[in-house]
C-alpha positions as CSV (number, residue, x, y, z in Angstrom):
1,M,-65.8,2.3,-43.1
2,A,-69.1,1.7,-44.8
3,V,-69.0,0.6,-48.4
4,T,-71.8,2.2,-50.4
5,P,-71.6,1.4,-54.1
6,T,-73.4,3.6,-56.7
7,L,-76.8,2.0,-57.4
8,G,-78.6,2.4,-60.7
9,I,-82.2,2.5,-59.6
10,G,-85.5,3.6,-61.1
11,P,-88.2,5.7,-59.5
12,A,-90.2,2.8,-58.0
13,V,-87.0,1.4,-56.3
14,R,-86.0,4.8,-55.1
15,S,-89.4,5.4,-53.6
16,A,-89.4,2.1,-51.8
17,R,-85.9,2.8,-50.5
18,L,-86.9,6.2,-49.0
19,A,-90.0,4.8,-47.5
20,M,-88.1,2.0,-45.8
21,V,-85.5,4.4,-44.3
22,D,-88.4,6.5,-42.9
23,D,-90.0,3.3,-41.4
24,L,-86.8,2.3,-39.7
25,A,-86.4,5.8,-38.3
26,D,-90.0,5.7,-37.0
27,D,-89.3,2.3,-35.4
28,A,-86.3,3.8,-33.6
29,G,-88.4,6.7,-32.4
30,R,-91.0,4.4,-31.0
31,S,-88.2,2.6,-29.1
32,G,-87.1,5.8,-27.6
33,F,-84.0,6.7,-29.5
34,E,-82.8,8.3,-32.8
35,L,-80.6,6.5,-35.3
36,E,-77.1,7.8,-34.9
37,Y,-75.0,8.5,-38.0
38,S,-73.6,5.0,-38.6
39,Q,-77.0,3.4,-37.9
40,R,-78.6,5.8,-40.4
41,Q,-76.0,4.8,-43.0
42,A,-76.7,1.2,-42.4
43,A,-80.4,1.8,-42.6
44,E,-80.0,3.4,-46.0
45,R,-78.0,0.4,-47.2
46,L,-80.6,-2.0,-45.9
47,A,-83.3,0.0,-47.5
48,A,-81.5,0.0,-50.9
49,F,-81.0,-3.7,-50.6
50,G,-84.7,-4.2,-49.8
51,A,-85.9,-2.1,-52.6
52,Q,-83.7,-4.1,-55.1
53,L,-84.9,-7.4,-53.7
54,T,-88.6,-6.5,-53.8
55,G,-88.1,-5.0,-57.3
56,R,-86.6,-8.3,-58.4
57,R,-89.6,-10.2,-56.9
58,R,-91.9,-7.9,-59.0
59,A,-89.8,-8.5,-62.2
60,L,-88.6,-4.9,-62.2
61,S,-85.0,-6.1,-62.2
62,R,-83.3,-9.5,-62.6
63,K,-80.2,-8.3,-60.7
64,V,-79.5,-10.0,-57.4
65,P,-78.7,-7.4,-54.7
66,R,-75.3,-7.7,-53.1
67,S,-75.3,-9.3,-49.7
68,L,-74.7,-7.1,-46.7
69,Y,-72.3,-7.7,-43.8
70,L,-73.1,-5.4,-40.8
71,H,-70.4,-5.3,-38.2
72,G,-69.2,-3.2,-35.3
73,P,-68.6,-3.3,-31.5
74,V,-71.0,-4.9,-29.2
75,G,-74.3,-3.2,-28.3
76,R,-74.4,-0.8,-31.2
77,G,-77.9,-1.8,-32.5
78,K,-76.9,-4.2,-35.3
79,T,-79.4,-6.9,-34.4
80,W,-82.1,-4.4,-33.6
81,L,-81.7,-2.7,-37.0
82,M,-81.6,-6.0,-38.8
83,D,-84.7,-7.3,-37.0
84,S,-86.6,-4.0,-37.7
85,F,-85.8,-4.3,-41.4
86,Y,-86.6,-8.0,-41.4
87,A,-90.1,-7.4,-40.0
88,R,-90.8,-4.8,-42.7
89,L,-89.4,-6.7,-45.7
90,P,-92.3,-8.2,-47.8
91,V,-90.4,-11.2,-49.3
92,R,-89.8,-14.9,-48.5
93,K,-87.2,-14.7,-45.8
94,R,-85.6,-16.7,-43.0
95,R,-83.6,-15.5,-39.9
96,V,-81.2,-17.7,-38.0
97,H,-78.8,-17.2,-35.1
98,F,-75.3,-18.5,-35.3
99,H,-75.7,-21.1,-32.6
100,D,-79.0,-22.4,-33.9
101,F,-77.5,-22.7,-37.4
102,F,-74.6,-24.9,-36.1
103,R,-77.0,-26.9,-33.9
104,S,-78.9,-28.0,-37.0
105,L,-75.7,-28.6,-38.9
106,H,-74.0,-30.6,-36.2
107,A,-77.2,-32.6,-35.8
108,G,-76.5,-33.8,-39.4
109,T,-73.1,-35.2,-38.3
110,H,-74.7,-37.9,-36.2
111,G,-76.7,-40.9,-37.3
112,P,-76.6,-43.4,-40.2
113,A,-75.4,-40.9,-42.7
114,A,-72.8,-39.3,-40.5
115,G,-69.4,-38.7,-42.1
116,N,-70.5,-38.7,-45.8
117,G,-71.7,-35.1,-45.8
118,T,-75.2,-35.9,-47.0
119,M,-76.9,-34.8,-43.8
120,I,-74.9,-31.7,-43.7
121,Q,-75.8,-30.8,-47.2
122,K,-79.5,-31.5,-46.4
123,S,-79.2,-29.1,-43.5
124,V,-77.9,-26.4,-45.8
125,D,-80.5,-27.2,-48.4
126,A,-83.3,-26.8,-45.8
127,L,-81.8,-23.5,-44.6
128,L,-81.9,-22.1,-48.1
129,A,-85.1,-23.6,-49.3
130,D,-88.0,-21.4,-50.5
131,I,-86.5,-18.1,-49.5
132,D,-85.4,-14.9,-51.3
133,V,-83.0,-13.8,-48.6
134,L,-81.3,-15.3,-45.5
135,F,-80.6,-13.2,-42.3
136,F,-77.7,-14.5,-40.2
137,D,-77.3,-13.0,-36.7
138,E,-74.2,-13.0,-34.5
139,F,-71.9,-14.3,-37.3
140,H,-68.5,-15.4,-35.9
141,V,-66.0,-18.2,-36.5
142,H,-63.7,-19.6,-33.8
143,D,-63.4,-23.2,-35.1
144,V,-61.9,-24.4,-38.4
145,G,-64.6,-27.0,-38.8
146,D,-67.3,-24.3,-38.4
147,G,-65.4,-22.3,-41.0
148,M,-65.7,-25.1,-43.5
149,F,-69.5,-25.2,-42.9
150,I,-69.7,-21.4,-43.5
151,A,-67.8,-21.8,-46.8
152,R,-70.3,-24.4,-48.0
153,L,-73.2,-22.2,-47.0
154,L,-71.7,-19.2,-48.9
155,R,-71.1,-21.3,-52.0
156,D,-74.6,-22.8,-52.0
157,A,-76.2,-19.4,-51.4
158,A,-74.3,-17.9,-54.4
159,K,-75.3,-20.8,-56.6
160,R,-78.9,-20.3,-55.7
161,R,-78.6,-16.5,-56.1
162,I,-79.8,-16.0,-52.5
163,P,-78.4,-12.9,-50.9
164,L,-77.5,-12.7,-47.2
165,V,-77.8,-10.1,-44.5
166,V,-75.3,-10.8,-41.8
167,T,-74.5,-9.1,-38.4
168,S,-71.2,-9.7,-36.6
169,N,-69.0,-8.2,-33.9
170,Y,-66.0,-8.9,-36.2
171,A,-64.8,-7.3,-39.4
172,P,-64.3,-10.1,-42.0
173,D,-60.5,-10.0,-41.6
174,D,-60.9,-10.7,-37.9
175,L,-62.9,-13.9,-38.3
176,L,-61.3,-17.1,-37.0
177,P,-58.6,-15.1,-35.2
178,N,-56.7,-18.1,-33.9
179,P,-53.3,-17.8,-35.7
180,L,-53.0,-21.6,-36.0
181,W,-56.1,-21.7,-38.3
182,H,-56.7,-18.2,-39.6
183,E,-54.8,-18.7,-42.9
184,H,-57.1,-21.7,-43.7
185,F,-60.1,-19.3,-43.5
186,V,-58.6,-16.5,-45.6
187,P,-60.1,-17.8,-48.9
188,T,-63.6,-17.7,-47.3
189,I,-62.9,-14.2,-45.9
190,Q,-62.1,-13.1,-49.5
191,A,-65.3,-14.7,-50.7
192,I,-67.2,-12.7,-48.1
193,K,-65.6,-9.5,-49.3
194,D,-66.3,-10.4,-52.9
195,M,-70.0,-11.1,-52.4
196,M,-70.9,-8.7,-49.6
197,D,-70.9,-5.0,-49.0
198,I,-69.2,-4.4,-45.7
199,V,-71.1,-1.9,-43.5
200,E,-69.7,-0.8,-40.2
201,I,-72.0,0.3,-37.3
202,S,-69.7,2.0,-34.9
203,G,-71.5,4.6,-32.7
204,A,-69.9,5.6,-29.4
205,L,-72.6,4.2,-27.1
206,D,-72.9,0.6,-26.0
207,F,-76.7,0.5,-25.6
208,R,-76.5,-2.6,-23.4
209,R,-74.9,-0.5,-20.7
210,V,-77.8,2.0,-20.7
211,P,-79.4,1.8,-17.3
212,A,-82.2,-0.7,-16.9
213,G,-85.6,0.7,-18.0
214,A,-84.1,3.0,-20.7
215,D,-85.3,2.2,-24.2
216,S,-82.4,1.3,-26.6
217,P,-81.8,-0.8,-29.7
218,E,-80.3,-3.7,-27.8
219,N,-82.5,-3.9,-24.7
220,P,-83.4,-7.6,-24.3
221,S,-86.6,-8.8,-22.7
222,E,-86.9,-9.0,-19.0
223,G,-85.8,-12.6,-18.6
224,F,-82.0,-12.3,-19.0
225,R,-81.9,-8.8,-17.4
226,S,-83.6,-10.2,-14.3
227,G,-80.6,-12.4,-13.5
228,R,-77.9,-11.7,-10.9
229,I,-74.1,-12.0,-10.4
230,I,-73.8,-13.1,-6.8
231,T,-70.6,-13.0,-4.7
232,P,-69.5,-14.6,-2.5
233,G,-72.7,-16.7,-2.7
234,T,-73.5,-17.2,1.0
235,P,-76.7,-19.1,1.9
236,A,-78.2,-15.8,3.2
237,Q,-77.5,-14.1,-0.1
238,L,-79.0,-16.9,-2.1
239,G,-82.0,-17.3,0.3
240,R,-82.9,-13.6,-0.1
241,L,-83.3,-14.3,-3.9
242,G,-85.3,-17.5,-3.3
243,L,-82.4,-19.7,-4.2
244,F,-81.5,-22.7,-1.9
245,T,-78.4,-24.8,-2.4
246,P,-79.5,-28.2,-3.6
247,A,-78.9,-31.3,-1.4
248,P,-76.7,-34.0,-2.9
249,I,-79.8,-36.2,-3.3
250,Q,-81.2,-33.7,-5.8
251,S,-78.3,-34.4,-8.3
252,R,-79.4,-35.6,-11.7
253,V,-77.7,-36.7,-14.9
254,L,-79.0,-35.0,-18.0
255,T,-78.1,-35.8,-21.6
256,P,-79.3,-32.8,-23.7
257,T,-77.6,-34.1,-26.9
258,T,-74.8,-36.7,-26.8
259,H,-72.8,-35.9,-23.7
260,P,-74.1,-36.5,-20.1
261,I,-74.0,-33.5,-17.7
262,V,-74.3,-34.0,-13.9
263,V,-76.5,-31.2,-12.6
264,R,-77.1,-30.3,-8.9
265,N,-80.8,-29.9,-9.5
266,S,-83.3,-29.8,-12.3
267,D,-86.7,-28.6,-11.1
268,P,-89.4,-28.2,-13.7
269,D,-88.3,-24.7,-14.5
270,L,-84.9,-24.3,-12.9
271,L,-81.5,-25.8,-13.8
272,W,-78.7,-25.6,-11.2
273,V,-75.2,-26.7,-12.4
274,G,-71.6,-26.1,-11.5
275,F,-69.2,-24.2,-13.7
276,D,-66.8,-27.1,-14.1
277,E,-69.5,-29.5,-15.1
278,L,-71.1,-27.2,-17.6
279,C,-68.0,-25.7,-19.1
280,G,-65.1,-27.9,-18.2
281,G,-66.0,-30.9,-20.3
282,L,-67.2,-31.6,-23.9
283,T,-70.4,-29.6,-23.9
284,S,-71.3,-27.5,-26.9
285,P,-73.8,-24.8,-27.8
286,A,-76.1,-27.6,-29.0
287,D,-76.3,-28.8,-25.4
288,Y,-77.0,-25.3,-24.0
289,L,-79.7,-24.7,-26.6
290,A,-81.4,-28.0,-25.8
291,L,-81.3,-27.2,-22.0
292,A,-82.6,-23.7,-22.7
293,D,-85.6,-25.2,-24.3
294,S,-86.5,-26.9,-21.0
295,Y,-85.3,-24.5,-18.3
296,A,-86.2,-20.8,-18.1
297,T,-84.0,-20.1,-15.1
298,W,-80.3,-21.2,-14.7
299,V,-78.0,-21.1,-11.7
300,I,-74.3,-21.6,-12.4
301,D,-72.3,-21.8,-9.2
302,D,-68.6,-22.2,-8.4
303,V,-67.8,-19.7,-11.1
304,P,-64.1,-18.9,-10.9
305,S,-62.8,-15.3,-10.9
306,P,-62.0,-14.1,-14.5
307,A,-59.1,-12.3,-12.9
308,G,-57.3,-15.6,-12.4
309,N,-54.7,-16.5,-15.0
310,H,-55.0,-20.3,-15.3
311,P,-54.2,-21.5,-18.8
312,A,-56.1,-24.7,-18.2
313,L,-59.3,-22.7,-17.9
314,A,-59.1,-21.2,-21.4
315,P,-61.4,-23.8,-23.1
316,A,-63.8,-23.5,-20.2
317,W,-64.0,-19.8,-20.6
318,Q,-64.7,-20.1,-24.3
319,R,-67.6,-22.5,-23.5
320,F,-68.8,-20.1,-20.9
321,S,-69.0,-17.4,-23.5
322,N,-71.1,-19.7,-25.6
323,V,-73.4,-20.3,-22.6
324,V,-73.9,-16.5,-22.1
325,D,-74.5,-16.1,-25.9
326,V,-77.2,-18.8,-25.9
327,L,-78.9,-17.7,-22.7
328,H,-79.0,-14.0,-23.7
329,D,-80.4,-14.9,-27.1
330,Q,-83.0,-17.2,-25.6
331,D,-83.9,-14.7,-22.9
332,I,-83.1,-17.1,-20.0
333,T,-82.8,-15.8,-16.5
334,L,-79.2,-16.4,-15.3
335,F,-77.7,-16.4,-11.8
336,L,-73.9,-16.6,-11.6
337,V,-72.5,-17.5,-8.2
338,G,-68.9,-17.4,-7.2
339,K,-66.5,-16.3,-4.5
340,G,-65.4,-13.5,-6.8
341,P,-64.3,-11.1,-7.9
342,L,-66.6,-11.7,-10.9
343,D,-65.6,-8.7,-13.1
344,W,-65.4,-9.5,-16.8
345,D,-64.8,-5.8,-17.7
346,G,-61.6,-5.8,-15.6
347,A,-60.4,-9.3,-16.8
348,G,-58.6,-8.1,-19.9
349,S,-58.0,-10.1,-23.0
350,G,-55.3,-12.8,-23.2
351,S,-54.7,-16.5,-23.7
352,V,-57.1,-17.5,-20.9
353,M,-60.1,-15.4,-21.6
354,P,-62.3,-15.9,-24.8
355,V,-61.5,-13.8,-27.8
356,D,-65.0,-12.4,-27.7
357,L,-64.6,-11.2,-24.1
358,A,-66.0,-7.7,-25.0
359,R,-69.3,-9.1,-26.1
360,I,-69.6,-11.3,-23.1
361,A,-68.7,-8.5,-20.7
362,S,-71.3,-6.3,-22.3
363,R,-74.1,-8.9,-21.9
364,L,-73.2,-9.7,-18.3
365,S,-73.3,-6.0,-17.5
366,L,-77.1,-6.3,-17.8
367,L,-77.2,-8.5,-14.7
368,T,-77.5,-6.8,-11.2
369,R,-74.6,-7.4,-8.9
370,C,-75.4,-8.8,-5.4
371,E,-72.5,-8.5,-3.0
372,S,-72.7,-9.3,0.7
373,A,-71.2,-6.0,1.7
374,K,-74.3,-4.2,0.2
375,P,-77.6,-4.0,2.0
376,L,-80.4,-5.8,0.1
377,E,-82.1,-2.5,-1.0
378,R,-78.9,-1.4,-2.6
379,E,-78.4,-4.7,-4.4
380,E,-81.9,-4.5,-5.8
381,S,-81.4,-1.0,-7.1
382,A,-77.9,-1.5,-8.4
383,G,-79.0,-1.8,-12.0
384,S,-76.8,-2.8,-14.8
């Protein structure tokens, strides 16, 4: 349920708030949809936040607006709404994505100053420097070490009186769900509740599952959507899509950050890599982000069926979810190839599949399915 505290505001702040709500509604109209009820409620909270923040910048108020935590199921327009608000907010601001944030933080754990926390603190200082508000997209915590970094960020932001606007698929109480570590994060969860208004966006429609070509809050650019899920991955199937299985001589060793990865091919614009090599080792989102900077098209083959129940694959599936997150956010074209069935909607949750399976299934639903039993023209029109 959305938390909407009573706000003591003057006429100037009230006018700015109403204008912002109208602007966000107009942005939605230009994108081909209307704000549903929970989106409208969130827009009003964002507008009130923005009016307070701009009023503070103009010395109309010294009060720091409470941070906002927007959460809800996948595909409900949280990121779209935040980005529309971000574009219209006339203050010093910075927007970061969860994986980019941790790439910069983990970069501080290597090198001469590694281990003493100095580089990590410098990363946090740089993130918060010269801004009035920090926007943090796709907030989630699955690792206790990442949870410690988040706690430091929240402490430093509070000290500097810098509010945050956060989007997440998780309610605060559901962060770091692993029962082995959840209790360690409870104090940080309480800090989030103390410093942020919790606003739920929970409309019935997952906009990512709207047919391709329909306007919606969560439609990505054409890069990611132009990818395919290919089963069983015969040479004929691949050839129809302009993909040709690399010869062994094309294999390369890449070192995007600290861990080498053996890839099957790395043309100037195409990366071809096996699932086990990409997800079965010690790779991290930092590796995927570095590779995404160099390759606009990825082919991941030998993808196992998510219907299989192999406990040893649990870490690999979690890394795979990180790959999908990064490639979706960076708008990279992705081809997934496997014998199948490759059905993440039907996989169900459990110890083997990642805890954020619903988000991954929603994003992969954007990819057209190519199956050998279908004629080519049906494959091309299958949509997502």
